[in-house]
C-alpha angles and dihedrals in degrees: 000000000000117000120209123208118216113212112255092236091061091050091049093051093047093046090048090049093049092047093049091050090059097039099043109092117230118250092258103039112087095003108165113246118247107238125214117195087207098047123042113217087232087068094052095045097073086053090055094246123138125177118198138161111301120261094216136046117301114246123232122281088249088060089053091050090052092048091049090052091050089053092051092050091047089055096049096262102311116165118265110234097184142325137205137186106239148154098261120203127177109182092186099049121120121245121338098045111225112238112139148095108278144145112273110203125193111209132191105273094199111137094012107132127176123246099226128192116265112292095022121105120245115250127213116233121245095188141023122194128184125191115213126196108240092210097060107003089241123150113263104173142343127212126185123176150149 
């Protein structure tokens, strides 16, 4: 039987690569949450919405201003409170499922009231969030809540 010796440098590279594969976190695991001062994450969670660090490169601040203006226009001119580029997931959205990097824009919820089923009281919104596509500044989704 012939025994082959593998150079130590090859063993070290393979071992390091294997260790890195197990130690390196996936893009989604452990992603830092994106924090809005105007919308607590606890308010978005019941709606199935999570906002975490973007998975791709962050666009320019001018792109953010354009997206914020698009969100304001979509809402009939409501004031923009703040906006962040984030990885946006809505696990409760209808088709297509939202799971992408986008602009998340917090708008002034003043005057937004729910349209409840008969026999239930209307509720005033305490937050309003619009998700805007960074490629074309088009509306993706809107979430209001209390």
